[in-house]
C-alpha positions as CSV (number, residue, x, y, z in Angstrom):
1,M,8.2,7.4,6.6
2,L,5.1,5.5,6.0
3,G,3.7,3.1,4.4
4,L,-0.1,1.6,3.7
5,E,-1.6,-2.1,2.1
6,W,-5.2,-2.0,1.2
7,R,-7.3,-5.2,1.0
8,E,-10.6,-5.8,-0.6
9,Y,-12.6,-9.1,-0.1
10,S,-15.1,-10.1,-2.1
11,E,-17.2,-13.3,-1.4
12,S,-14.7,-16.3,-0.4
13,D,-11.4,-13.6,-1.5
14,Y,-9.5,-11.0,-1.3
15,Q,-6.7,-8.8,-3.4
16,H,-4.0,-7.4,-1.5
17,W,-2.5,-3.8,-2.4
18,A,0.3,-1.7,-1.5
19,A,-0.3,1.6,-2.3
20,G,2.7,4.0,-4.2
21,L,2.8,7.4,-5.8
22,H,2.7,7.9,-9.7
23,G,5.7,8.9,-11.6
24,Q,8.4,7.6,-8.8
25,P,10.9,5.5,-9.0
26,N,9.8,2.0,-8.2
27,K,12.6,-0.1,-9.3
28,N,14.8,0.0,-6.1
29,E,13.7,-1.0,-2.2
30,V,14.1,1.0,0.5
31,F,13.8,-0.1,4.1
32,V,11.0,1.5,6.7
33,P,11.6,1.1,10.3
34,T,8.6,0.0,12.4
35,S,9.2,-0.9,16.3
36,G,10.0,-4.5,15.8
37,G,12.3,-3.9,13.2
38,G,11.6,-3.1,9.5
39,L,10.3,-3.6,6.1
40,R,11.7,-3.4,2.5
41,V,9.1,-1.4,0.1
42,K,9.8,-0.3,-2.9
43,E,10.4,3.4,-3.3
44,N,8.1,5.3,-4.4
45,E,5.6,3.0,-2.1
46,V,7.1,6.2,1.0
47,L,4.3,8.1,1.9
48,S,3.9,11.4,3.5
49,T,1.3,11.6,6.1
50,E,-0.9,13.7,4.3
51,D,-1.1,10.4,2.2
52,V,-1.8,7.8,4.5
53,K,-4.8,10.6,5.5
54,K,-6.2,11.1,1.9
55,M,-6.1,7.0,1.7
56,L,-8.0,6.4,5.3
57,A,-10.7,9.1,4.7
58,A,-10.9,6.9,1.1
59,F,-11.4,3.7,3.2
60,L,-13.4,5.1,6.4
61,E,-16.1,6.9,3.5
62,N,-16.1,3.2,1.8
63,R,-15.1,5.2,-1.5
64,G,-12.6,2.4,-2.6
65,R,-8.9,2.7,-3.8
66,P,-8.1,6.2,-4.9
67,T,-6.5,6.0,-8.0
68,E,-4.5,9.1,-7.4
69,F,-1.8,6.4,-6.0
70,A,0.0,4.0,-7.8
71,W,-1.4,0.1,-6.1
72,R,0.9,-2.6,-6.2
73,D,-0.8,-6.1,-5.9
74,K,1.0,-8.3,-3.3
75,T,-1.9,-10.9,-3.4
76,A,0.4,-13.7,-4.5
77,D,2.8,-12.1,-1.1
78,F,0.1,-13.4,0.9
79,R,-1.1,-16.7,-1.1
80,R,-0.3,-20.9,0.1
81,D,-1.1,-22.4,-2.4
């Protein structure tokens, strides 16, 4: 079970996104175990190794977030306003 988040910076601001799969249920949360415990993510945000490889390649090649994935804006979760 893998998940991927992507942060985009512009001057003094940023947006933070969670990657998911189009056309998959996204109402319920699932638990993804980690070495330090785990995370709760939307069910469509559980990704395969191949999905993550595609997104990492896009990042490394500076192509931006791939549109073949659904992106949930999580920026508000990180704001301290």
